[in-house]
MARKE-537937 format. One line per 5 residues: their letters; for each residue x, y, z of N, C-alpha, C, O, CB. Coordinates in pm, 1 decimal, always signed. Glycine has a CB too. Example, Ala and Ser with C-alpha at 12.3 -4.5 7.8 and 13.67 -1.06 7.14 Angstrom:
BEGIN
as = +1319.0 -569.0 +780.0 +1230.0 -450.0 +780.0 +1320.0 -330.0 +780.0 +1423.6 -331.9 +846.5 +1130.8 -447.3 +904.6 | +1285.0 -225.0 +708.0 +1367.0 -106.0 +714.0 +1290.0 +3.0 +787.0 +1340.9 +113.8 +803.9 +1408.4 -59.8 +572.5 .
! end
This chain:
BEGIN
mwvrw = -43.7 +1485.7 +1068.4 +78.0 +1508.8 +994.5 +174.0 +1389.9 +1006.8 +235.6 +1349.7 +908.1 +144.7 +1636.4 +1043.1 | +186.7 +1334.9 +1125.2 +280.3 +1223.4 +1144.9 +241.7 +1102.1 +1061.9 +328.3 +1024.0 +1022.6 +286.4 +1184.8 +1292.2 | +110.4 +1085.1 +1034.3 +70.6 +968.2 +955.1 +116.5 +981.2 +811.0 +155.3 +882.0 +749.2 -81.0 +949.3 +959.9 | +112.6 +1101.4 +757.0 +159.8 +1120.5 +619.5 +310.2 +1095.7 +612.5 +359.0 +1036.5 +516.3 +126.0 +1263.4 +568.8 | +383.2 +1140.6 +713.6 +528.2 +1120.0 +714.6 +562.6 +973.0 +738.3 +666.8 +925.2 +693.4 +594.0 +1207.7 +822.4 .
snvvl = +476.0 +902.6 +807.7 +496.9 +757.7 +822.6 +489.4 +689.8 +686.7 +567.0 +598.6 +657.9 +392.1 +696.2 +919.2 | +396.1 +734.3 +603.2 +386.8 +678.3 +468.4 +506.7 +717.7 +383.1 +547.3 +641.4 +295.4 +257.9 +724.0 +400.9 | +563.4 +834.0 +406.8 +685.8 +873.0 +335.3 +798.9 +776.2 +370.3 +872.3 +731.4 +282.1 +726.5 +1019.7 +370.5 | +812.6 +744.4 +498.0 +916.7 +649.9 +541.5 +892.0 +511.4 +481.3 +985.1 +447.0 +432.9 +921.1 +641.0 +696.3 | +766.9 +466.1 +484.6 +734.3 +335.2 +425.9 +762.4 +334.3 +275.8 +808.4 +233.8 +221.7 +586.4 +299.6 +452.1 .
sawlv = +734.9 +446.0 +208.9 +760.0 +451.0 +64.6 +909.8 +443.2 +34.9 +951.3 +377.7 -60.8 +700.7 +579.7 +4.2 | +989.3 +509.4 +116.4 +1134.8 +501.4 +97.4 +1182.6 +357.6 +117.2 +1269.4 +309.9 +44.1 +1208.5 +596.6 +195.7 | +1126.1 +289.5 +215.4 +1160.4 +148.5 +237.2 +1124.7 +65.3 +114.2 +1202.1 -21.2 +73.3 +1087.7 +93.3 +362.0 | +1007.7 +91.2 +55.0 +967.6 +14.5 -63.6 +1068.2 +31.0 -177.2 +1094.2 -63.7 -251.3 +828.2 +58.0 -110.7 | +1124.3 +149.6 -190.9 +1219.6 +174.1 -299.6 +1350.1 +98.3 -277.1 +1408.5 +47.0 -372.5 +1247.9 +324.2 -312.8 .
vapfi = +1396.2 +90.6 -153.8 +1524.4 +24.8 -127.5 +1511.5 -123.5 -92.5 +1609.6 -197.3 -101.6 +1595.0 +95.8 -15.8 | +1394.0 -167.5 -53.0 +1374.5 -306.6 -8.9 +1418.1 -411.4 -111.3 +1479.9 -510.4 -71.9 +1230.1 -328.4 +24.3 | +1389.1 -395.0 -240.5 +1431.1 -498.4 -335.6 +1581.9 -522.2 -336.4 +1627.7 -633.6 -361.8 +1386.1 -461.0 -474.1 | +1658.0 -417.6 -308.6 +1803.5 -429.2 -311.1 +1856.9 -482.9 -178.4 +1956.7 -554.9 -175.9 +1867.2 -293.4 -342.4 | +1791.3 -448.4 -70.0 +1833.5 -496.3 +61.4 +1790.8 -641.4 +82.7 +1867.0 -722.4 +135.5 +1775.4 -407.2 +172.1 .
lgydm = +1668.0 -673.3 +41.0 +1615.3 -808.3 +62.2 +1647.6 -903.4 -52.7 +1621.2 -1023.3 -43.3 +1465.6 -802.2 +81.6 | +1704.3 -850.9 -160.3 +1748.1 -935.7 -271.5 +1635.7 -997.2 -352.3 +1637.0 -1117.6 -377.7 +1833.6 -1044.1 -219.9 | +1538.6 -917.1 -393.1 +1430.2 -969.8 -477.3 +1490.1 -1025.2 -605.1 +1572.7 -959.5 -668.5 +1324.2 -859.5 -509.4 | +1449.5 -1145.5 -643.9 +1502.7 -1203.5 -766.7 +1399.9 -1205.9 -880.0 +1427.7 -1258.6 -987.8 +1551.9 -1343.8 -739.6 | +1282.0 -1149.4 -856.2 +1177.9 -1143.1 -959.3 +1166.4 -998.5 -1008.6 +1141.7 -908.0 -928.9 +1040.0 -1194.8 -904.1 .
paara = +1183.9 -976.3 -1138.7 +1173.1 -840.0 -1192.2 +1038.7 -773.8 -1160.1 +1034.2 -653.8 -1132.9 +1193.5 -842.2 -1342.5 | +929.9 -850.2 -1162.9 +797.5 -793.4 -1133.0 +791.5 -741.9 -989.5 +732.5 -636.9 -963.7 +687.1 -898.8 -1155.9 | +850.9 -813.6 -897.7 +851.2 -772.0 -757.0 +933.9 -645.5 -738.9 +893.7 -554.3 -666.7 +906.0 -884.5 -667.0 | +1049.5 -640.1 -804.5 +1134.0 -520.7 -795.0 +1063.9 -399.1 -854.3 +1057.9 -293.2 -791.8 +1267.9 -543.9 -866.2 | +1011.6 -415.1 -974.2 +945.7 -302.8 -1042.2 +824.3 -254.6 -964.1 +802.9 -134.1 -950.8 +903.7 -343.1 -1184.0 .
nsvtl = +745.8 -346.7 -913.1 +627.5 -309.2 -836.9 +665.3 -233.1 -710.3 +605.0 -130.5 -678.8 +546.0 -433.1 -801.3 | +763.5 -282.5 -639.0 +804.1 -219.5 -513.9 +857.8 -78.5 -536.4 +819.4 +14.8 -465.9 +909.2 -304.5 -444.2 | +945.8 -63.0 -633.6 +1005.2 +68.0 -659.9 +900.1 +165.5 -713.3 +894.3 +280.3 -669.3 +1121.7 +55.1 -759.9 | +817.9 +120.9 -806.8 +715.5 +208.1 -864.9 +614.4 +252.7 -760.0 +581.9 +371.1 -750.8 +643.6 +136.5 -979.4 | +564.9 +157.9 -681.1 +468.4 +193.7 -576.5 +533.1 +279.1 -469.2 +468.3 +368.4 -414.5 +408.3 +68.2 -513.6 .
gmgif = +658.6 +253.9 -438.0 +728.5 +335.8 -340.1 +733.8 +481.2 -382.8 +709.9 +571.2 -302.3 +868.6 +283.3 -318.1 | +765.0 +503.9 -509.5 +770.1 +642.1 -558.9 +631.3 +704.9 -561.6 +615.4 +822.5 -529.0 +832.1 +646.7 -699.2 | +531.4 +626.8 -600.1 +394.4 +678.6 -602.9 +342.7 +713.3 -464.5 +283.1 +819.3 -445.2 +302.2 +578.0 -667.1 | +364.8 +625.6 -368.7 +321.0 +650.4 -231.0 +392.7 +772.4 -173.9 +332.7 +852.4 -102.1 +347.1 +526.5 -142.3 | +520.0 +786.2 -205.9 +597.7 +902.2 -161.6 +534.5 +1031.9 -211.2 +511.4 +1124.1 -133.0 +743.1 +891.8 -211.1 .
lvall = +506.7 +1038.6 -340.7 +449.5 +1160.2 -398.3 +311.4 +1190.8 -341.5 +281.1 +1305.9 -309.7 +441.0 +1147.3 -549.5 | +228.7 +1089.3 -328.8 +93.8 +1110.3 -276.0 +98.1 +1151.6 -129.4 +21.3 +1238.2 -87.5 +9.7 +983.5 -292.2 | +186.2 +1091.3 -51.6 +196.6 +1127.9 +90.4 +237.6 +1273.5 +106.1 +185.6 +1343.5 +192.9 +297.5 +1036.9 +162.6 | +330.2 +1319.7 +23.1 +370.5 +1460.2 +28.7 +257.2 +1552.1 -17.2 +231.9 +1655.9 +44.0 +495.3 +1483.3 -57.5 | +190.6 +1514.0 -123.5 +79.8 +1593.2 -175.1 -36.9 +1597.8 -76.3 -108.5 +1697.7 -69.0 +32.9 +1536.8 -308.7 .
aevmp = -55.6 +1490.9 -1.4 -165.1 +1484.6 +96.2 -148.2 +1584.4 +209.3 -244.4 +1614.0 +280.2 -175.6 +1345.3 +153.6 | -28.0 +1636.7 +227.4 -6.4 +1740.5 +328.6 -81.9 +1867.6 +294.2 -127.8 +1938.4 +383.9 +142.5 +1771.0 +342.9 | -95.6 +1897.6 +165.6 -164.8 +2019.0 +123.8 -303.2 +1991.1 +64.7 -388.6 +2079.7 +61.2 -80.8 +2093.0 +22.8 | -324.9 +1868.5 +18.8 -454.6 +1827.7 -37.0 -494.1 +1695.1 +27.8 -472.9 +1589.1 -31.0 -448.5 +1814.3 -194.5 | -551.4 +1700.0 +148.7 -576.3 +1578.5 +225.9 -658.2 +1470.4 +154.7 -640.1 +1352.1 +183.4 -645.2 +1615.1 +350.7 .
avrfl = -745.8 +1507.2 +64.8 -830.6 +1407.5 -0.8 -751.6 +1310.3 -87.9 -796.9 +1198.2 -111.1 -934.9 +1476.7 -84.9 | -634.8 +1350.8 -136.3 -557.4 +1260.8 -222.2 -498.0 +1143.2 -144.6 -445.3 +1049.3 -204.2 -446.0 +1337.9 -291.1 | -506.6 +1148.8 -11.6 -451.9 +1038.5 +68.5 -517.8 +905.6 +33.5 -459.8 +799.2 +55.1 -469.6 +1067.2 +217.8 | -640.1 +912.2 -21.0 -710.0 +788.5 -56.8 -644.5 +717.6 -175.1 -668.7 +598.8 -196.4 -855.6 +818.5 -89.2 | -563.0 +787.6 -251.3 -483.3 +719.9 -354.2 -384.8 +623.2 -288.7 -355.4 +517.0 -343.4 -407.4 +823.1 -442.1 .
ntamg = -334.3 +660.6 -171.6 -246.0 +569.7 -98.5 -321.8 +449.8 -43.5 -264.7 +342.0 -27.6 -176.9 +643.3 +15.1 | -450.1 +468.4 -14.6 -532.3 +353.8 +26.1 -533.3 +251.3 -87.6 -511.7 +132.1 -66.1 -678.7 +398.7 +62.3 | -558.8 +300.5 -208.6 -563.0 +211.8 -325.5 -427.4 +146.2 -350.9 -420.8 +27.2 -381.8 -607.1 +289.9 -449.8 | -319.0 +223.6 -338.0 -186.4 +165.8 -360.6 -150.3 +65.7 -251.6 -83.2 -33.8 -278.8 -80.7 +276.2 -367.1 | -194.2 +91.1 -128.9 -171.8 -5.3 -21.1 -244.4 -136.1 -48.0 -189.5 -244.3 -27.1 -217.2 +52.9 +112.5 .
lwlil = -368.5 -125.2 -94.6 -445.5 -246.4 -127.1 -380.8 -320.4 -244.2 -377.1 -443.4 -245.4 -592.9 -210.5 -161.2 | -329.9 -246.1 -342.3 -260.4 -310.8 -453.4 -137.3 -386.5 -403.0 -110.7 -498.1 -447.5 -219.5 -206.5 -559.7 | -62.5 -326.3 -310.6 +55.3 -394.7 -256.3 +18.1 -527.3 -191.8 +93.4 -624.2 -201.0 +126.0 -305.9 -154.5 | -96.6 -532.2 -127.0 -141.7 -656.4 -63.2 -171.2 -762.9 -168.2 -138.5 -880.0 -148.6 -266.9 -630.8 +23.3 | -232.1 -723.9 -278.4 -273.3 -819.3 -381.8 -165.0 -850.5 -484.6 -164.5 -958.6 -543.6 -393.5 -766.6 -452.6 .
apfll = -73.7 -756.6 -506.3 +24.8 -767.5 -614.4 +105.1 -897.7 -616.8 +122.5 -954.8 -724.5 +119.3 -654.1 -604.9 | +154.7 -947.2 -503.1 +233.6 -1070.6 -511.6 +156.8 -1185.8 -576.6 +215.0 -1268.3 -647.2 +278.9 -1112.0 -373.1 | +28.9 -1190.6 -552.8 -52.4 -1300.7 -603.2 -97.9 -1275.5 -746.6 -116.3 -1369.8 -823.6 -173.4 -1322.3 -513.2 | -116.0 -1148.9 -782.5 -159.4 -1115.3 -917.6 -43.1 -1103.5 -1015.8 -61.2 -1124.1 -1135.8 -237.1 -986.3 -915.4 | +74.4 -1070.8 -966.5 +191.1 -1056.3 -1054.2 +280.3 -1180.0 -1055.6 +381.0 -1183.2 -1126.2 +272.6 -936.6 -1011.6 .
gygnk = +243.9 -1281.2 -978.5 +315.0 -1409.1 -985.6 +436.4 -1426.7 -898.2 +518.4 -1514.4 -925.3 +355.7 -1430.9 -1120.2 | +451.6 -1346.7 -793.9 +563.4 -1369.6 -702.9 +516.2 -1400.8 -561.1 +589.8 -1380.7 -464.5 +654.8 -1248.4 -701.2 | +394.1 -1449.5 -549.7 +338.4 -1486.4 -419.8 +409.6 -1603.7 -354.8 +394.0 -1626.8 -234.9 +193.4 -1518.8 -434.6 | +487.6 -1678.4 -432.6 +562.2 -1791.0 -377.0 +700.3 -1750.4 -324.7 +774.1 -1834.5 -273.5 +577.3 -1899.1 -482.1 | +735.1 -1623.7 -337.2 +862.9 -1571.3 -287.5 +838.0 -1502.6 -153.5 +765.8 -1403.2 -147.1 +927.9 -1471.6 -390.4 .
laptl = +896.9 -1554.8 -47.8 +866.7 -1508.1 +87.5 +899.8 -1361.0 +111.2 +814.3 -1286.0 +158.4 +941.2 -1591.3 +186.3 | +1021.3 -1318.4 +79.8 +1063.4 -1181.5 +114.1 +977.4 -1074.7 +47.6 +924.8 -988.4 +117.9 +1208.1 -1160.6 +74.7 | +960.4 -1076.4 -85.1 +879.9 -969.8 -144.4 +731.9 -977.7 -106.2 +665.2 -875.3 -91.8 +893.1 -973.9 -294.5 | +681.7 -1099.5 -90.1 +540.9 -1113.6 -53.9 +515.8 -1061.1 +86.7 +424.1 -981.9 +108.4 +496.9 -1260.1 -64.3 | +596.3 -1104.7 +181.3 +579.6 -1060.2 +319.8 +598.3 -908.6 +330.7 +523.0 -841.3 +401.1 +679.4 -1133.2 +412.2 .
ndvtv = +697.3 -856.2 +261.9 +722.3 -712.6 +265.6 +606.0 -634.5 +204.5 +556.5 -539.4 +264.9 +852.2 -679.5 +192.1 | +562.6 -674.1 +85.6 +454.9 -601.4 +18.8 +324.4 -606.3 +98.0 +256.2 -504.7 +111.9 +432.5 -657.9 -120.2 | +290.1 -722.6 +149.2 +165.3 -734.2 +225.1 +172.5 -651.6 +353.2 +77.4 -581.0 +386.7 +135.8 -881.8 +258.5 | +283.4 -659.8 +424.2 +298.1 -583.8 +548.9 +294.6 -433.6 +523.1 +220.3 -360.8 +588.9 +428.9 -621.5 +619.4 | +374.4 -387.5 +428.2 +377.7 -244.0 +398.0 +243.0 -200.0 +340.8 +196.4 -90.0 +370.7 +492.5 -211.1 +298.3 .
gilva = +180.8 -283.2 +260.0 +49.6 -249.7 +204.2 -55.6 -228.5 +312.0 -134.5 -134.2 +304.8 +4.1 -358.7 +109.9 | -56.8 -316.0 +411.5 -152.0 -300.7 +522.8 -124.8 -169.9 +597.3 -217.8 -95.8 +629.2 -142.4 -421.7 +620.8 | +1.4 -142.1 +624.5 +37.7 -19.5 +696.9 +3.5 +105.9 +616.8 -53.5 +200.4 +671.4 +186.9 -20.2 +730.3 | +37.4 +107.7 +488.9 +9.9 +224.5 +405.4 -140.6 +247.9 +395.3 -187.3 +360.6 +412.0 +71.1 +206.4 +264.7 | -215.9 +142.5 +368.3 -361.2 +158.1 +356.2 -422.5 +206.9 +487.0 -506.2 +297.2 +487.1 -425.9 +25.4 +314.3 .
alslv = -380.9 +147.2 +597.9 -436.4 +187.0 +728.0 -399.7 +331.3 +761.4 -485.2 +407.8 +806.0 -386.0 +93.0 +839.0 | -274.8 +369.1 +740.7 -232.4 +506.3 +771.0 -301.3 +608.4 +681.1 -328.2 +720.7 +723.8 -81.0 +519.1 +756.5 | -329.5 +570.3 +558.2 -394.7 +664.9 +467.4 -540.2 +690.0 +506.3 -599.7 +789.1 +463.7 -387.8 +613.3 +324.1 | -596.6 +602.5 +585.4 -735.3 +619.7 +630.4 -747.7 +701.2 +758.4 -858.5 +735.7 +799.5 -798.7 +485.3 +651.4 | -635.6 +731.9 +821.1 -639.3 +811.9 +943.9 -683.8 +953.2 +908.1 -622.3 +1017.1 +822.7 -499.5 +813.5 +1015.5 .
pvkwg = -789.9 +1003.0 +972.0 -837.4 +1138.6 +942.2 -729.5 +1242.4 +968.8 -640.4 +1222.5 +1051.4 -961.8 +1170.8 +1024.9 | -739.3 +1351.4 +898.1 -639.2 +1457.6 +908.0 -623.7 +1505.3 +1051.7 -511.3 +1526.5 +1097.3 -677.0 +1575.1 +817.6 | -733.8 +1522.5 +1124.1 -725.7 +1573.2 +1261.2 -649.5 +1477.9 +1352.7 -579.8 +1523.8 +1443.1 -865.4 +1596.9 +1316.6 | -660.4 +1347.6 +1332.4 -587.6 +1251.9 +1416.4 -438.7 +1262.3 +1394.5 -360.1 +1238.0 +1486.0 -633.8 +1109.8 +1388.5 | -399.5 +1298.1 +1274.0 -258.0 +1305.8 +1241.8 -193.4 +1438.1 +1278.5 -71.6 +1453.4 +1269.1 -239.0 +1280.9 +1097.4 .
apraq = -276.5 +1535.0 +1320.8 -223.4 +1668.3 +1353.7 -172.0 +1671.6 +1496.5 -222.0 +1599.1 +1582.5 -331.2 +1776.6 +1334.1 | -72.3 +1755.3 +1522.1 -25.7 +1773.0 +1660.1 -139.4 +1826.4 +1747.2 -233.5 +1887.1 +1696.1 +96.2 +1869.4 +1665.3 | -131.0 +1803.9 +1877.7 -237.6 +1843.0 +1969.5 -275.8 +1989.5 +1959.0 -394.2 +2022.8 +1965.6 -196.8 +1813.0 +2109.5 | -179.0 +2076.7 +1943.0 -207.2 +2220.8 +1935.9 -295.1 +2254.0 +1815.6 -378.2 +2344.5 +1822.9 -76.1 +2300.9 +1928.4 | -277.7 +2181.8 +1705.4 -357.2 +2207.8 +1586.0 -497.6 +2151.8 +1598.2 -587.5 +2197.9 +1527.8 -289.3 +2149.5 +1464.4 .
rgara = -519.8 +2054.1 +1685.1 -652.2 +1996.0 +1704.1 -735.6 +2079.8 +1797.2 -855.0 +2053.8 +1812.4 -641.6 +1855.0 +1757.5 | -677.5 +2178.9 +1859.7 -752.1 +2263.4 +1951.3 -745.4 +2216.6 +2094.5 -814.9 +2271.7 +2179.7 -893.6 +2271.0 +1908.8 | -664.4 +2117.0 +2124.2 -652.2 +2066.3 +2260.8 -560.9 +2158.6 +2341.4 -475.4 +2227.7 +2286.2 -597.4 +1920.6 +2261.3 | -580.6 +2158.0 +2469.3 -493.3 +2237.9 +2555.7 -356.9 +2171.5 +2567.5 -346.9 +2049.1 +2575.1 -556.3 +2256.4 +2695.8 | -255.1 +2250.7 +2568.8 -118.2 +2196.6 +2576.7 -82.5 +2156.7 +2716.8 +28.5 +2109.4 +2741.1 -17.4 +2297.5 +2525.9 .
! end
C-alpha cells in the first residue's frame, strides 16, 4: 500500500514541479502535468485493481525518455526531474502488492 501512495506523492510533485522549478519549455510543462495526473489516477486505481500498476511502469519509462524525445533534454531542471521521478515511479510500480502491504496483511506476526 505504501508504494502506491509513494507514487501519489510523486505524481503531485510532477504537477507542481514546472511551476516551482520554472520550466520554460511548454513541452516539458505539459508532459510533467499530464503524466502527473495520469500517474495519480493509476496509483489510486491500483489500490483496488493491482494489475493496472503496470501502466505506471510505462509512464515512468516515458518520463525517462521524454526529455530526449520531446526536445528538452538540454534543460537541466526538467530533464533531471523527469528522469529521477520516472525511475522512482517505474521502480515503485514494479513492487509486488504483498511487499507494499503492512505486515499484518502479509500474514506476519505483529
